[in-house]
N, C-alpha and C positions, 0 to 999 in steps of 0.2 A: 868361359869356361864352365863346365857344370859339374857339380861334386854329389855323387850318390852315396847314400849309406847302404852298404851291403851286408847282409847277414847271412851266415851259414858257410861261408869259406873256411875250411879248415886246413888245407895244404897248399902246396905250390901249384898244383893240378887245379885246384879250384880257381886260384888267381889267373891262371892261363886260360881256362875256361871262361871266364868273366871278360877278361882282356880281348879273346877272339870275338866273342858275343859283340861287345861295344864297338870293335873295329869294324864289324859288319853293318853297322846302323847307318844308314845315308846321312851324309852331313858331319860325320866324325872325321876331323882332319888328324887326331892324335890322341891314342890313350895316354895320358900323362903318367897316371900311377894306379895300380890296384894293390892294395894293402890289406890283407886279411888281419892283421893285429890290431889295425885301426878301423877296419870295417868300412872302407871306403873306396871309392873309385873316383878319378878325376879324370875328365875328357874335354878336350878342345873341340871347337867346331860349332856348327850352327844346328847341330841335330835336333829334333825335338825331344824335349825331355821326358815325354811319355813313352816315346819308342825306346828311349835308352832303358828306362827302367822295364819296359815290357821284354826287352832282350836279355836282361839279368834275369828276370822270373821265368823266362822260358828255358833257361839253363838248369832252373832247381833253385835258386837262391831267393832270398827276400830282398826287395830294393825299394828305395824312396829317394826323393830328392832331399839332400841334406840341407 
């Protein structure tokens, strides 16, 4: 399981965009949680952490491994 710190999400649409971006990363088996109030996203699978961060950044948010 990988936890990301995601900054810049302000609404449900933001959460959905981050979830969709993470689901598209190869190796992700499930996006467990995307929570704007806690600034985090939790992903299951063996996806490369840098690919997860890149996918979120590409959507316009700031991300790092928590």
